[in-house]
N, C-alpha and C positions, 0 to 999 in steps of 0.2 A: 631741815637739817633743826635741833635743839642747838641752844647754844652754847650747852655743857658738853657738847661733842669735839667743839675747838679745844678743849683741855688732853683730847685724846692726842692732839698729835706735837706734844709738846711742853714745856713749863714754862714758856715765856711766849707772849704777841708782843711784837715789835708795835711800837706806836711811833708813827712816821709820819712826818711834817717833809712836802714835795714842793718844792718851787717851780721847776722844768720839768715838762712831760717825757724830753729826752731822757732824765734818769731814771723815770718809774720802771720801766723793764729790766735794765741791767742792774738794777736794785734787786728788783723783785728775784730775779735770776740768782744773784749772789747769795742773798737769803737761803731761796729755797737749795742754793749747793748744799749752805752750811746744816743745814737738817730743819731750816724754819720753815713752814708751810703756812702758814695765819699770819694772815700781814692787815693791818689796819692803817690804811692812810686816813688822817683824819683832814677832816672839810675845814681847814685851818688857811686855805690857802685860793687863790684864782685858778690854780691848776688840777687841783685835786679830783675834782671828776672823771677830768679828762685823763689822769695818770691812773684812777682807778680802772677806767676802760682799755685803757692800753693795756695793764697787767692780765686784765677780765680774757683777752684775747689773745697775746702774744705768751702768757702763760700761764698755760688751764693747770697746771699742778697745782699753782698756790691757792690758796683760798682767800680770795682777797675782800675786803671789807671796808666799811666806810665809818670815821671814828668822829666825836665832836657832830653829833645831828643834836640840835637844840630844838625845830620844828616842826610839823607836819611836814611844810613842802621837802625839806632834806629828805625823810624816808623815798618818797616817789623819786627824787632824784638820784639818790643812790642806787635804787632799784633799778633804774634805766642808765647808769652807768656801768654796771655788771656785776654790784657788790652782793654777796650774798649772806655776808649778816653785817649788823650795826652797831655801834655803841656809842654811847651816850655819857655826857660829863655828868646831868643827872636825869631826872624822872619826873614825866607829866604824862596825863590820864591820854592826853590829846596827843601825846607823840608816841605813846605803846600803841593806839588805835590806828594810826596813820602807816607804822611799822606791819602793824596785823592785816590791813588793810592791802599791804604793797608786795604779801606773802615774804618778808624780812624779818629775821629771826632778830629780836634785839637784846643787848647786855647794856643796861640802864646803871647808871651812877647812882649809889648812893650814900653818904655818907652819916646817917643818924638811923636811931631805930625807927621813928615815926616815917622816913623814907623807904625803908625798908618795908614797913608796913604799908606804906602806900603801892610799892611792888607788885607786895605778895597779893594784894585784893584784885590786882589784875592778871594775876596767875603767872607771876615771874619769880624763879628758884633761882636762876642764876646770876649774883649781881654783880657789878665792876664797884669796889670800893675805893672812891678817890675821894680829894686827892689822899691816897692812903697815908703817905709822913705824915702830912699836916693834920690828919683828921682823928690822929691818934694812933695810928699803925697798928704795930702785934698786939699792945695790951687792947687796944679797942677792940678789933677781929674776936681779941680770947672773951671780950664782955660779952660779943654779939653773939658767940654760941653759944649761952646759955638761954635766950631765950627765944632765940632761931636755929635751933639743932638742924631743922630742916632746907638750911639756906646755905648756897655755896657762894663762895667769893673771888675775884679776880682784880686784888688791889694792886691800883694804879697811882702813878705820883710819886714823883721820889725814891724810888727804887732804885739800889744799884746791882752788878755784879755780883758784889761783896754781901749785900745785903738780901735779896733775892731767896737764898737758900733756905731764913730764917723765917721769913714768910709762906713760903712752899710747904713749910714742916708742920703749918696749922691745919689740925684736919679739917677746917672749914674753907679752907684754900687750895683749888683746884689747879691754879694759874694766876701767871703774874702779869701784869703789863710793864713795859717799859723801853724806853727812849733811848738807850744805851747802845743800842743793836744797831743804828742808822745815825750817826754822830754827823752833823751838816758839815764840817769841815771835809769828813771822807765822801760824802754824797758832793758836795760843790769840787773833790781834786780828783771824782771818778776813780777812787781806791777802791774798787768792788771784793777786792782781796782781803781789806782790812775787814768789811764787812760778814763777808766770810768766815774768816778766823772769828767775829764776834759772836756769829750765827750758831757757829760749832761748837764756842764756847757755853751759849745760851742754853741749847739743847741738851749738853750735856748735865746742866745744874740740877740737882735734887736732893729734897729739903731731908 
């Protein structure tokens, strides 16, 4: 899979933090019911890999990936858990090599022109712009479009349901990442209906 294909499934990729394995499957089903199939489960908690494994096993219609990959070992662990793609907050050649060795398509994070060029040098052309709002937001993405017309971005970080359409309207933005689809309070309460509503709203976003 080319990571750019992830954008074919909808305008928003949820950035998910799960603390309990028991929440993984019902949350994934709630998102899929709302039209969101691509799920990024971040490796920020001890339960993350087990959550990815549960979703991959029990919600086959979802395209589950691992986020917050930082070192080479994360790539193999994510692949072994059933991840179909990977997302990282930044990029190193070592992480890129590990993902290629694992057969794990990578959406790497960049925030500057030099980081874009480092990713391009390793053959990557679809990049996560992170942290999007803090790193310059829409003006920065417009600026990067000049020297990098062949690069597509997934801005993530600080984006809301209100600002997402403005990002999605940019020609070099194919999809955006957002944490608002899975608010912690809703996950803790098992309010899967709310998550489905948020997913439906996100699926309907257009730039």
